[in-house]
C-alpha positions in Angstrom: 13.3 11.0 -12.1 11.8 14.8 -12.2 8.5 13.7 -11.7 9.6 12.3 -8.2 11.8 14.7 -7.0 10.7 17.9 -7.6 7.8 17.9 -5.5 9.3 16.5 -2.6 12.4 19.1 -3.2 10.3 21.9 -2.9 8.0 20.7 -0.1 9.9 18.5 2.6 14.0 20.2 2.1 16.3 18.4 4.2 17.5 19.9 7.5 20.6 21.2 7.0 21.6 21.7 10.4 22.2 25.4 12.0 23.8 27.7 9.2 22.7 30.9 8.6 21.3 32.4 5.7 24.1 33.3 4.0 26.5 30.3 4.3 23.3 28.2 2.9 23.1 31.4 0.4 27.1 30.2 -0.3 26.8 26.5 0.0 24.0 26.5 -3.0 26.2 28.3 -4.9 29.2 25.1 -4.5 26.5 22.7 -5.5 25.2 25.1 -8.4 29.0 25.7 -9.8 29.1 20.9 -9.1 26.3 20.3 -11.2 23.4 20.1 -8.7 21.0 21.8 -9.4 18.0 20.5 -7.4 20.2 20.3 -3.9 21.1 24.2 -4.9 17.3 25.0 -4.8 16.8 23.3 -1.5 19.6 25.4 0.8 19.1 27.8 -1.3 15.1 28.2 -0.1 16.0 27.2 2.8 18.1 30.4 3.4 14.6 32.2 2.1 12.3 30.5 4.2 15.3 31.5 7.5 15.4 35.6 5.8 13.1 36.6 3.1 14.7 39.8 2.1 18.7 38.2 2.0 19.6 39.3 -1.6 22.7 36.3 -1.5 20.3 33.6 -1.0 17.9 35.3 -4.0 20.3 35.7 -6.4 21.7 32.2 -5.7 17.8 30.6 -5.9 17.3 32.2 -9.3 20.2 31.0 -10.4 19.4 27.0 -9.0 16.0 27.6 -10.7 17.1 28.5 -14.1 19.4 25.6 -14.1 16.2 23.8 -13.7 14.2 25.3 -15.8 17.4 24.8 -19.0 17.3 21.5 -18.0 14.1 20.9 -18.0 13.4 22.4 -21.1 15.7 20.6 -22.8 14.4 17.0 -21.5 11.0 17.9 -22.7 12.3 19.1 -26.3 14.1 15.5 -26.5 11.1 14.2 -25.5 9.0 15.2 -27.0 10.7 14.3 -30.8 9.1 10.9 -29.2 6.2 10.9 -27.7 4.8 14.2 -27.5 2.3 13.2 -24.6 4.3 12.4 -22.1 6.0 15.5 -23.0 2.9 17.6 -22.2 2.4 15.8 -19.1 6.1 16.7 -18.0 5.2 20.7 -19.4 2.4 20.3 -16.2 5.0 19.1 -13.7 7.6 22.0 -14.6 4.5 25.0 -15.0 3.6 23.0 -11.5 7.2 23.2 -10.1 7.8 27.3 -11.2 4.2 28.5 -9.6 4.9 26.2 -6.1 8.6 28.3 -6.5 7.0 31.3 -6.7 6.8 31.9 -3.4 10.2 32.4 -3.1 11.3 33.7 -7.0 10.3 33.9 -11.0 11.6 31.1 -12.8 13.3 32.9 -15.3 13.0 30.3 -19.1 13.8 30.6 -22.8 12.1 33.1 -24.2 10.2 30.8 -26.9 9.2 27.8 -24.1 5.7 29.9 -23.7 4.7 29.1 -26.9 6.2 25.2 -26.7 4.1 24.6 -23.8 1.3 25.7 -25.5 1.3 24.0 -28.4 2.5 20.8 -26.9 -0.1 21.3 -24.7 -2.8 22.0 -26.7 -1.5 18.8 -29.5 -2.4 16.9 -26.2 -5.6 18.2 -25.7 -6.5 17.8 -29.0 -5.2 14.3 -29.1 -7.1 12.5 -25.7 -10.1 14.6 -27.3 -10.0 12.9 -30.6 -9.7 9.4 -28.8 -12.5 10.5 -25.9 -15.0 10.5 -29.0 -14.0 7.4 -30.7 -14.3 5.7 -27.5 -17.6 6.7 -26.5 -18.9 5.8 -30.4 -16.8 2.5 -29.4 -19.2 2.2 -26.3 -16.0 2.5 -24.0 -17.4 5.8 -21.5 -14.5 4.4 -19.0 -12.4 5.0 -21.4 -13.2 8.6 -22.6 -14.5 10.2 -19.9 -10.8 9.9 -18.7 -9.1 10.8 -22.0 -12.3 13.8 -21.6 -10.5 15.1 -18.3 -7.0 15.2 -19.6 -7.7 17.5 -22.9 -9.4 19.8 -19.7 -6.4 19.0 -17.6 -4.2 20.1 -20.9 -6.2 22.9 -22.0 -8.7 24.7 -19.5 -11.9 25.2 -21.1 -11.3 23.1 -24.2 -13.7 22.9 -26.3 -17.1 20.9 -24.4 -14.5 18.5 -23.4 -16.6 19.0 -20.0 -19.8 18.3 -21.2 -18.4 15.1 -22.9 -16.4 14.0 -19.7 -20.0 14.6 -18.0 -21.6 12.2 -20.1 -19.5 9.5 -20.5 -18.7 9.6 -16.8 -22.9 9.3 -16.1 -22.9 6.1 -19.1 -19.4 5.1 -16.7 -20.8 4.5 -13.8 -21.1 1.5 -12.5 -23.9 0.1 -9.5 -23.3 -2.6 -7.9 -25.4 -4.6 -6.1 -25.6 -7.7 -3.4 -28.6 -10.5 -3.7 -29.1 -12.7 -0.7 -27.0 -15.5 -1.2 -27.7 -19.1 -1.3 -26.9 -21.1 2.2 -27.2 -24.8 3.4 -30.4 -25.9 4.4 -31.7 -24.6 7.4 -29.4 -21.0 7.5 -31.3 -18.9 5.1 -30.6 -16.0 7.4 -26.2 -17.1 7.3 -26.4 -15.8 3.4 -28.4 -12.4 3.8 -26.3 -11.2 6.8 -23.0 -12.0 4.8 -23.8 -10.1 1.7 -24.9 -7.4 4.1 -22.0 -7.3 5.6 -19.7 -7.4 2.1 -21.8 -4.9 1.0 -21.2 -2.5 3.9 -18.0 -3.1 4.6 -17.4 -2.4 -0.2 -18.9 0.3 0.3 -16.6 2.0 2.3 -13.7 0.9 0.3 -14.7 1.2 -3.3 -15.3 5.0 -3.2 -13.4 7.8 -4.5 -9.7 8.3 -4.9 -9.9 4.2 -4.9 -12.4 4.0 -7.3 -14.1 5.9 -10.2 -16.4 4.2 -11.5 -17.6 2.1 -9.1 -20.4 2.4 -6.6 -22.4 0.2 -3.9 -25.7 0.5 -3.7 -27.6 0.3 -0.1 -29.9 -2.1 0.8 -33.3 -0.6 0.2 -32.0 -0.3 -3.8 -32.3 -3.4 -3.8 -34.9 -4.9 -0.7 -37.5 -2.6 -2.5 -37.7 -5.0 -5.9 -37.8 -8.2 -3.6 -40.1 -10.3 -2.5 -40.2 -11.3 1.1 -39.4 -15.6 -0.4 -36.0 -14.3 -2.4 -35.3 -13.0 1.5 -34.0 -16.1 2.1 -33.0 -17.9 -1.3 -32.4 -16.4 -4.3 -31.3 -17.9 -8.0 -28.6 -16.4 -10.7 -31.4 -15.9 -12.9 -33.4 -14.2 -9.8 -30.0 -12.5 -8.9 -29.6 -10.6 -12.6 -33.4 -9.4 -12.5 -33.2 -8.5 -9.3 -29.8 -6.0 -9.5 -31.4 -5.3 -13.5 -34.4 -3.7 -11.3 -32.4 -1.7 -9.3 -30.0 -0.4 -11.8 -26.8 -2.4 -11.4 -24.9 -3.2 -14.0 -23.1 -5.7 -11.1 -24.9 -8.2 -9.2 -22.7 -9.8 -6.9 -24.4 -13.0 -5.8 -22.7 -15.9 -4.3 -23.4 -19.5 -3.0 -21.9 -20.2 1.2 -21.1 -24.3 1.7 -22.0 -26.5 4.5 -19.9 -25.5 7.8 -17.0 -27.8 8.5 -15.2 -27.1 12.3 -13.0 -28.9 15.2 -13.5 -28.4 19.0 -10.5 -29.0 20.8 -9.8 -28.7 24.6 -6.5 -27.7 26.1 -5.8 -27.6 29.7 -2.4 -25.6 31.5 -1.5 -27.0 35.6 1.1 -25.4 37.1 2.3 -23.0 39.5 2.5 -19.8 38.7 4.5 -16.8 41.1 2.5 -14.4 43.3 5.3 -11.4 45.3 4.1 -10.9 48.9 5.8 -7.8 50.3 6.2 -8.7 54.7 7.3 -6.3 56.6 10.8 -7.9 59.5 10.4 -6.8 62.6 12.8 -4.3 62.5 10.3 -2.4 59.6 11.9 -3.8 56.5 10.2 -4.5 53.7 11.4 -8.8 52.4 9.6 -9.6 48.9 8.6 -12.7 48.6 7.6 -14.7 45.9 4.5 -17.8 46.4 3.9 -20.4 44.5 0.1 -20.2 43.4 -1.2 -23.3 41.8 -3.7 -22.7 39.3 -5.9 -24.5 36.8 -6.6 -22.9 33.1 -8.6 -24.4 31.6 -9.3 -23.6 27.5 -11.4 -24.5 24.6 -10.7 -24.0 21.2 -13.5 -24.5 17.8 -11.9 -24.0 14.1 -14.4 -23.1 11.7 -14.2 -23.5 7.9 -16.2 -22.8 5.2 -16.5 -22.1 1.4 -18.4 -19.6 -0.1 -18.5 -19.4 -4.3 -19.5 -15.9 -5.4 -20.6 -14.4 -9.0 -19.8 -10.8 -9.4 -22.8 -11.1 -12.3 -23.3 -8.0 -15.7 -27.1 -7.5 -15.5 -27.0 -6.6 -19.7 -26.2 -10.1 -20.2 -26.1 -12.0 -17.3 -22.8 -12.1 -17.8 -20.1 -14.4 -15.5 -17.1 -11.2 -15.1 -15.5 -12.6 -12.2 -16.3 -16.4 -10.5 -14.3 -16.7 -7.4 -13.9 -19.8 -4.5 -13.4 -19.3 -1.2 -12.1 -20.3 2.3 -11.9 -18.2 4.5 -11.3 -19.8 9.0 -11.7 -18.3 12.1 -10.6 -19.8 15.6 -12.2 -18.9 18.3 -10.7 -19.3 21.8 -12.5 -18.6 25.4 -10.6 -19.3 28.8 -11.9 -20.1 31.9 -10.1 -20.8 35.6 -11.4 -21.9 38.7 -8.6 -19.3 40.7 -10.0 -16.3 42.4 -6.5 -13.5 42.4 -6.2 -12.2 45.6 -4.5 -8.4 46.6 -2.9 -7.2 44.0 -3.2 -8.9 40.5 0.6 -7.1 39.2 1.8 -9.1 41.8 1.3 -12.4 39.5 3.8 -13.4 37.3 4.1 -17.1 35.6 7.7 -17.5 35.9 9.2 -14.8 38.9 12.7 -13.4 38.4 13.6 -15.9 41.2 12.3 -19.0 39.0 13.5 -18.4 35.8 17.1 -17.3 37.0 17.2 -20.2 38.8 16.0 -22.8 35.9 15.6 -20.4 32.3 14.4 -23.5 30.9 11.7 -24.8 32.8 10.7 -20.6 32.3 10.9 -21.2 28.1 8.4 -24.3 28.9 5.9 -22.4 31.3 5.4 -19.9 28.6 5.5 -21.9 25.8 2.2 -24.1 27.7 0.9 -20.7 28.5 0.3 -19.4 24.9 -0.2 -23.2 23.2 -3.0 -23.2 26.0 -4.4 -19.9 26.5 -3.0 -18.0 23.3 -0.2 -16.4 21.8 -1.6 -13.0 22.9 -3.7 -13.5 26.1 -1.8 -12.7 29.6 -2.7 -14.1 32.9 -3.1 -11.0 34.5 -6.5 -10.7 31.7 -6.9 -14.3 32.4 -6.9 -13.0 36.2 -8.6 -9.4 35.6 -11.6 -11.4 33.8 -12.1 -14.3 36.5 -12.4 -11.2 39.3 -14.4 -9.3 37.7 -16.7 -11.6 35.6 -17.2 -14.0 39.3 -18.6 -16.6 38.0 -18.9 -18.5 34.8 -20.6 -15.9 31.6 -22.8 -17.8 28.8 -22.0 -17.1 25.1 -24.6 -15.1 23.6 -24.1 -13.2 20.0 -23.3 -10.2 21.4 -20.5 -11.1 21.8 -19.3 -12.5 17.5 -18.0 -8.8 16.8 -15.1 -9.6 19.4 -14.5 -12.3 17.2 -14.6 -11.0 14.3 -12.9 -8.2 15.2 -10.2 -11.3 15.6 -9.7 -10.5 19.7 -7.4 -13.2 20.8 -9.3 -13.9 24.4 -12.5 -14.0 25.4 -13.0 -15.0 29.2 -16.3 -17.2 28.5 -17.0 -20.9 29.6 -18.5 -22.0 26.6 -17.6 -21.6 22.8 -19.8 -19.5 19.7 -21.7 -22.2 17.7 -20.2 -23.1 14.3 -22.7 -20.9 12.5 -21.8 -17.8 14.2 -18.1 -18.4 13.2 -19.5 -19.4 9.8 -20.0 -15.8 10.1 -17.5 -14.5 11.7 -15.1 -16.4 9.1 -17.5 -14.8 6.2 -17.5 -11.3 7.3 -14.1 -10.6 7.0 -14.0 -12.7 3.4 -15.4 -9.8 1.2 -11.0 -8.9 0.1 -10.8 -10.7 -3.2 -13.7 -9.5 -3.9 -12.2 -5.9 -3.4 -9.4 -7.0 -5.2 -11.6 -8.3 -8.1 -13.8 -4.9 -8.5 -10.4 -2.8 -8.0 -9.4 -4.4 -11.4 -12.7 -3.7 -12.8 -13.4 -0.8 -12.4 -11.5 1.1 -14.8 -12.4 -1.6 -17.4 -14.9 -1.3 -20.0 -18.8 -3.6 -20.8 -17.2 -4.0 -24.6 -14.3 -4.7 -23.1 -15.7 -7.6 -20.6 -17.0 -9.1 -23.2 -20.5 -8.3 -21.8 -23.3 -7.9 -24.8 -24.4 -4.8 -25.4 -27.6 -4.3 -26.9 -29.2 -0.1 -28.4 -30.8 0.2 -25.0 -27.4 -0.8 -23.5 -23.7 2.2 -23.0 
C-alpha cells in the first residue's frame, strides 16, 4: 500500500478548493489528530506550495512526516523478521519519500534508524551478490545480471558488483535474427517481405524499457552471410546456421501457406438528398431537399493465409516457440458513376425532413449504406473521391500501405490481388511473436532446455 500511495501523494496533491495556507495547515492538524497522516502531509505541503514561509504549515508538515516515518519504521522492522529482502525494498521506498519530502521539511527518524537501514541494505546487497555469483556459475547470466544490479541498488559500489553485472549483461544479451520465410511456389518474394516487415516492426517494439536483453539484428547482419539462392528459400537447418553466423542466439524462421480469398459484389441503389437554397421573389431564402438517384458499387475481397513460425536457439537448434496463426484482412473498393454538383456538404443520405416523416426507412437506408460501403465510409467521402478522381483509378501496390493500416475506404475501380492482401494480413501478424519474445526476454537458455556447450553461455 505504501509503495502505491507515497509517490502519488508526493507528486499529485489534490486540488483543495481555494483555502489559504493557514486554513490548509489547520486542516492538516485535524487530519493528523484523526490518524490520517498521509492526508495531513498532503494538506500541509499544499499550504507550503502556496506560502513557503508559513510557519504553521511547516510545523504541520514536520508532524505529518514524523508520523509517516514512525509508521514506516514499524512496518519495515516487522517485515524484516519475515523477509529481509522485502524489508530492504521498503527501505528504498522510505528513503525515496524522505528525499522527495526534503523540498518541504527534514523528515525526522528515530535515533537508531540509520543503522537499521544500513544493516538491511547491506544484507540485501550481500544476498543478491551471492545469488548473482551462483547464477553465473550455473550459466544463468540474465538472472545474474538482475541480482548484481540489485546489489548495486541497495549499496552503491558494492564490491565488484558493477563489473560483474556488465560481464553478465554481455553474456545475457540475446540477439534475434530473421531469415526469409518459406512461401508457396512462385511467391518467393512474399516470404522475404514478411520477414523484413516483422523484423522492422519488432525492432521498434523490442527495446528498453520493454525488454532488457533482447535485440533484433538488422537486415544487413543476416544478408551478408546469405547466398543469393537463400534469399528465396531457406530451410530450417540453414536458418539455424545463418543465425549462428550472424552472431544471433535466436533465429525466427517460418512457413507461409496458401492464400485463400473470396470476392463479393455489393450494390447501393437509392436516392440521397441534396440541400438546395432558393430565393423567393421577395428575397427570402427557402431550403428545399432534392432527391438525387445514385448507384454505388462496392467490391470486397477477403483474404486469409496460414503462417507457421518458430523461434529457434542457434546453439543447438532447439525450438523455443512454435506457433501457427491465420491472419486475415479485407479490402473494399467503392465506385460511383454519379458526379456531384455544387457544395458536397449539401449532400446527405437522408434529409431531416425524410427522417422525421419515416424514421424506419431512414434507418434502413443507413444500414444498407454501411453494409455496402463500410461502417466508416461516408457519402461525403465517396462524393469527394469521385470528384477528385474524375475517372476510374487503377490499383497500384503503392496503395497497399493504406490497406495494411486498415483503411476503411479506398476509392479504386479494382481490388488488390490476393497475394498483396495476403502480405497486408501477414504484415500485421507479428504481435503473437512479439508476446513470445517478451516472454523469452528474461529467461536464460539453460532454463529453456537449450543444450549448453563449453563455448556456449
